[in-house]
Structure formats: structure tokens, C-alpha cells
C-alpha positions in Angstrom: 151.2 107.4 73.4 153.8 108.5 76.1 152.6 105.5 78.4 154.3 103.1 79.1 152.6 99.7 77.8 151.4 98.2 80.8 150.2 101.6 83.1 148.8 101.6 86.7 146.4 104.3 87.7 145.6 105.5 91.3 142.1 106.2 92.8 141.9 108.0 95.5 138.3 108.2 97.8 137.9 110.3 101.2 134.5 110.4 102.8 132.3 113.2 102.6 130.4 112.3 105.3 133.5 112.0 108.1 136.3 113.7 106.5 138.5 112.6 109.2 137.8 108.7 107.9 140.9 107.3 105.8 140.8 107.6 102.9 140.4 104.0 100.3 143.2 103.4 97.6 142.0 101.7 94.7 144.6 100.8 91.5 143.9 99.7 87.9 146.2 99.0 85.2 145.9 100.4 81.6 147.6 98.3 79.3 147.7 99.8 76.0 146.7 97.5 72.6 148.9 97.3 69.7 146.8 96.3 66.4 148.5 92.9 64.5 147.2 91.0 61.7 150.0 87.5 61.8 149.8 85.6 59.0 149.6 81.6 58.4 150.9 80.3 55.3 150.7 77.1 54.1 153.4 74.6 51.8 151.5 71.5 51.4 150.9 68.8 48.1 149.5 70.2 44.5 145.6 69.8 44.2 144.5 68.8 48.3 142.8 70.8 50.7 145.1 73.8 53.2 143.5 75.6 55.5 145.0 79.3 55.7 144.2 81.6 58.4 144.9 85.5 59.7 145.1 85.9 63.4 144.2 89.3 64.3 145.1 90.5 67.9 145.0 93.9 69.7 141.8 94.3 70.0 138.5 94.4 72.2 135.7 93.7 70.2 135.1 91.2 66.9 135.8 92.6 64.2 135.0 92.0 59.9 137.2 89.9 57.6 136.6 88.8 54.1 139.1 86.5 51.7 140.4 87.6 48.4 142.6 85.6 45.8 145.2 86.9 43.7 143.1 88.9 41.6 141.2 90.5 44.2 137.6 88.6 43.9 135.7 88.1 47.7 135.6 84.5 47.5 132.5 84.6 50.0 129.9 82.2 48.4 132.5 80.7 46.2 131.8 77.1 46.6 135.3 76.4 46.8 136.5 77.7 49.5 135.0 77.9 53.4 135.7 81.1 55.1 135.0 81.4 59.0 135.3 84.4 60.8 136.3 83.3 63.9 135.6 84.2 67.2 136.4 87.1 69.2 137.9 86.1 73.1 140.8 87.7 74.8 141.8 90.6 72.4 142.0 88.0 69.7 140.1 86.8 67.0 141.3 84.0 64.1 140.4 83.9 60.5 140.3 80.8 58.0 140.1 80.2 54.5 140.0 76.7 54.0 140.6 75.5 49.9 139.0 72.7 49.6 140.4 71.3 46.8 144.0 73.2 47.1 145.8 74.9 44.2 148.1 73.4 41.5 150.5 75.9 41.6 151.6 78.2 44.2 148.8 81.2 44.9 148.7 84.1 46.9 145.3 85.2 48.9 144.8 88.3 51.5 142.5 88.0 54.2 141.1 91.7 54.6 140.1 93.6 58.1 137.4 95.7 58.9 137.7 97.2 62.8 136.0 100.2 63.6 138.2 100.9 67.1 141.0 100.9 65.2 139.4 102.7 62.0 140.8 99.9 59.7 138.5 99.4 56.3 139.4 96.0 54.3 143.2 96.3 55.6 144.4 93.4 53.6 147.2 90.5 54.4 148.6 88.5 51.4 148.7 85.1 53.1 150.4 81.7 50.8 149.7 78.7 49.8 152.6 77.2 48.1 152.4 73.7 46.9 154.8 71.0 45.8 154.5 67.9 44.1 155.2 63.8 44.6 156.3 61.4 42.3 156.3 57.8 45.0 155.6 55.3 41.7 154.9 51.6 42.1 158.2 48.9 41.1 158.6 45.8 40.5 162.1 44.6 41.6 164.2 41.0 42.2 165.5 40.2 45.4 169.3 39.4 44.1 170.4 42.5 45.0 169.7 46.0 47.1 167.0 47.7 45.7 166.3 51.7 46.4 162.2 53.3 46.4 162.6 57.0 45.5 159.8 59.9 47.0 160.7 62.8 44.5 159.3 66.4 45.7 159.4 69.2 42.9 158.4 72.7 43.4 159.9 72.9 47.3 161.0 75.9 48.7 163.1 74.7 51.3 163.9 71.6 52.0 160.9 69.1 53.3 161.4 66.5 56.5 160.6 63.1 54.8 159.2 60.1 57.1 159.5 56.4 55.6 157.1 53.9 57.0 156.3 50.1 56.5 154.1 48.0 55.0 152.9 47.8 58.8 152.5 51.4 59.5 156.0 51.5 61.7 158.3 54.3 60.7 161.6 53.1 59.1 165.1 54.0 61.1 168.1 54.0 58.5 170.6 51.8 59.7 167.9 49.0 60.9 166.3 46.2 59.5 168.6 46.4 56.6 166.8 50.1 55.2 169.0 52.9 54.8 167.7 56.4 54.0 169.0 58.9 52.2 167.6 62.1 52.2 168.9 65.1 49.7 168.8 68.7 50.1 166.2 70.9 47.9 168.4 72.4 44.9 166.3 74.3 42.7 163.2 73.2 44.2 164.0 69.4 43.6 164.4 67.2 47.0 165.0 63.7 46.4 164.7 60.8 49.8 166.0 57.6 48.8 164.9 53.9 50.4 167.4 51.4 50.2 166.3 48.1 50.6 168.7 45.3 51.6 168.6 42.0 50.2 167.6 40.3 53.5 164.8 42.8 54.6 163.5 42.0 51.0 163.3 38.0 51.8 161.4 38.8 54.6 159.2 41.2 52.4 155.7 39.6 51.2 154.9 39.1 47.5 153.7 42.8 47.5 154.4 45.4 50.0 153.1 49.1 50.6 155.2 51.6 51.1 154.6 55.1 52.5 156.5 58.6 52.0 155.2 60.6 54.6 156.4 65.1 53.2 156.1 67.6 55.9 157.0 70.8 54.3 159.9 72.7 55.6 159.0 76.6 54.7 155.6 76.5 56.8 156.0 73.5 59.5 152.9 73.5 60.4 151.9 72.3 57.2 149.5 69.6 57.0 151.8 66.1 55.9 150.8 64.4 52.4 151.0 60.8 52.6 152.1 59.1 49.3 152.2 55.1 48.8 153.4 52.9 46.4 153.4 49.1 45.9 156.7 47.1 45.4 156.1 43.7 44.1 159.0 40.7 44.1 
């Protein structure tokens, strides 16, 4: 406990056969490890698949892991979930839980770690799977006036990032091609992103055009984005 995180020890060897021989000096570095479990929570669109994970570090051998739901029920063998213990390597092991069909409301799972070398038995770490809803409805419009499309989100913890895409799949930039994007900050869990399409752009569109709204969590930014489409009919 009194040693530094890394300490150098020396082994000096002197011949017993020829005692006036030069001694050999050898050093090694002792690194103290700290046991840690880092949870990787996610925020995705409701009822969509998500992968949660726990990264266990500071170990020198494989650990055993289990996953439980909010009622502490073991999820092994449950067809709604897929569990990967992960492989040990470089003092680390990552275990994952795939929630195949997602959830309809914010849910907390736990990864439990058992480590012989650290005398840990089912040490639990909470991992959140938070969800949001997206409403992105088809719309019929005239081409006489500018028109708006709204990508409406609910249940957000923080402001999400929204990307708009043209019918050809290219990203829409506000202020170009007669498009204007207005992004509102999340308030009370609600956030709207509004695409305004000018008349010149409307005239150039096909009779039916598919627009895409891509939402990425602002709470857990490495979460999978949700992709939603709507059809605009002139």
C-alpha cells in the first residue's frame, strides 16, 4: 500500500564460483492495479435494440459476470437479451448486454462482477438504458408558401443532436438550397427540430419526397442514432 503506482525493484547477482566477478544488475517494474468497473449506459429511441456494457479494469485474470434487470432477476437464458462475458486481455475485460427489442421506458440494469483476485462476489454496477420518443409524420403541402417539417422528440434528458437528410440521402445544411433548420433545446424532456423548405426548393422536389431525421443522444453520445423518415407530398 505504501508503494507508488509503479515501483522499480533491483536484483543484483554475484557469482559464487568466481567471487571477484562483476555482479549483474537486473530491474523490474511493479505496477499496482486498481480494480474498477466503468459502466457504458445508453439513450436510444424507445423499443429499439441497444447494447450496454461494463468495462472491468485492474485485473490480471478473467472475471465472471452476470446481468440483472431492475428487479434483480438474472437475465441469463432470457430470449429478450444476449449476454457476452467478454475476453480478458491487457488487464481488462468488457462484458455486454444486448437488449434485443429495447424498452419502452427508462430502465436500469446491473452488471455483477465476481473476481477471485480482488475478493469480489457479484459486485453490482448500475447501467442505464434511457429512451426517447420521436414523432415524424407524413405531410401534404402546397408549393405556394414555405413549408415546415417537424421532428418532435420526447423523454429526453439532455438536448439531442439532429441531422436532416435530403431525399437523395445527402445532409441538409441550414441556409443552403432554400432550407432553414431551427433546433430547439430540450425543455421538460421535449425538443423540436424544424426544417423550413422554401418555395424554390419545394418546386424542385418530386411529387413525393422522403426526408430523414437522425437523432443522437445528448446524454450518452456514443449511443446508436435513431433514423426516422417521412413522406412529403406536393
